N, C-alpha and C positions, 0 to 999 in steps of 0.2 A: 500490550494494547499501546505503553508509553510512547511506541516508536513511532507513532505517525508523528504526532505535535515534533518527538525531537530532529526529524527528517525534514516536515513543512521548513521550521524554525529553519535547519541547515541550508536547507533551499533560496527562502526569501529572505534571511538576514545581510550574505554575503550582497547583496543586489538595492537594497534596502538603504545599507552603509555607502554604497557605490553613489547612489544618487543623492544621499543626504550631505554626502561631501559635494558635489556638487552645485549642491543649490544653497547650502552655504556661503560656499566662493559665489555664488552670482549677488549675491546677498551683502556679503562684503564690499563687492564695488568692481570685483571683476565681469569682467563682459565673458570672458573665455573659459571655460573647463577645462582644469588644470589634473582633468581624471586620467590617466593614460585609458590611450583607446587600448591595448591589451589588457586589460582592465576591467571593464564593462565586456569587453566579449567573453571574459573567463564568467565572470559572474550573470550573465547572459545563457551562456551554456548553461551551467550548473542550471539555471532557473527551469531551460528548455526540458532539461531528461528529468522534471518532477514527473512526468508519465514510464518512465522507469522505474523510478523510484516508487512509483503506487503498487504497480505491479511483483514488483520484487517483495515490497514488503506482505501483498496480499499472496502472495502463494509463501512465505516464511509464517505468514503466524495464522495461516487457515489454509492448509495442507488440503485438507481432508473435504474445505466444503466446496469444490466442486468436481467430487469425488472421485480421483487421483486416487489408483488404487496401491497400497503401501505394499513394498513387498512380502513383508511375514504375513500379510491378509492373503487366506486359500481364499475365500470364493466371496463376494462383495453383498449378495443375496442374503445373509447373516448380518449384517450390522443396519438393514435395511428392513429387519423383519420386524421392530418392535413399532415402528410405523405401517406396516400394512397390519398390522393384528393380530402374527403369524411368528410361528418358526420357522417356515418357511416350505415344511412337513405338508405335501397336497393328501394325503392318506388320512386324516382322522380331520375331519371339520369340525366331530362336535368340541374338540380339546381347546379349539384357540383358545385365548387368550385375546380379550377386545383390549389395546387402549386410547380409550378414549373419551 
């Protein structure tokens, strides 16, 4: 879970530094921003890719949340059985445990 704030900081920090440099130059009397346009474009691209980074983090940190089937799983109903109060066996209704 610590990856979320680290990735966010890595996305926001370059843009913040580039803008801060431009503001400092303007406050010191320069009427023109001396930050190279390629640097500004690069940090904007990093910032715009935040959605992709969030999706990759979500898939990496919570792979089973969207019910993706793992390679080693034989049946997904075995995972969901405690949620529905049984073992998946429909023959014996009396033998079911209730988990609520």
